[in-house]
N, C-alpha and C positions, 0 to 999 in steps of 0.2 A: 330488595335489597341491590344496589349502591355496587359494580362493578369496581374493582380498584384495575389500576393503570400498572401493569408491571415493567419497572423500564431495560429497557434490552442494549446493549451497547455493540450487541453482535454485530448488527451488519451496517453501521453509521458509517458514518463518509470522515477520510479524513485527510489530512494537506499537505499535502506533496513536504513542507517543510516537519512536522509531524510524520511522518513514514522518515523521512531521513536521521530523525533524534533518537526512534528506537530504534533504526538497524546502527547507529551508531558509526552515520558517514553524511553525507552532503545531500543538502539538495539537485545539486546536480548530476550528481551519481542515480540516485533515484530518478530523474529525470531521463537519467539514460535506459535503464531501465525498461521505463514507460516504449520512449523516442524505440528500440532497441525493439519492441514485442516482446518483451517481458513478462512483461504487468500491466492490466490492463488498465485503467483509470477512468472517470467522469469529466465529463470537460463542458462549466459555469461557464459562459463566458468564454475568457483567455486564460481561464484558472484551473486547474486541476487537479481533481480529489481520486483518493484509491479506496473502496471497502473498505474494513477491515475483514469483514469475513475473504476477499479478495486474497486478499494481502495475507494471514495465514492459510488461506490455500496453496501460495506461489510462496511460499517461506518451506511447503511440506513437500514442495514439490522438488524445491533444491536444496534438501537437506542433506548435508552432508558432503555440497557442492560450493566452490569458494566464488563467489559473487565476480570477483575479480576477475578472473577469468570467463565468464562468459562477457563480462562487459572490454574486454584485451586490456586491460588497465596493464 
């Protein structure tokens, strides 16, 4: 019996632009969250990616808070 592969994107890597689009903000703000140590990223050379799982955990931890306040914006 052949096993089928089930695609699960719960832990895929998301580019900074994609994260910014999902949060309706700019890539600069996402970079500020990474640089400020609020969210962790994976580096490939100079490009940074955020695991979808990491983004979801971060969002859960800041639910009800204003991210602009965190950044001092």
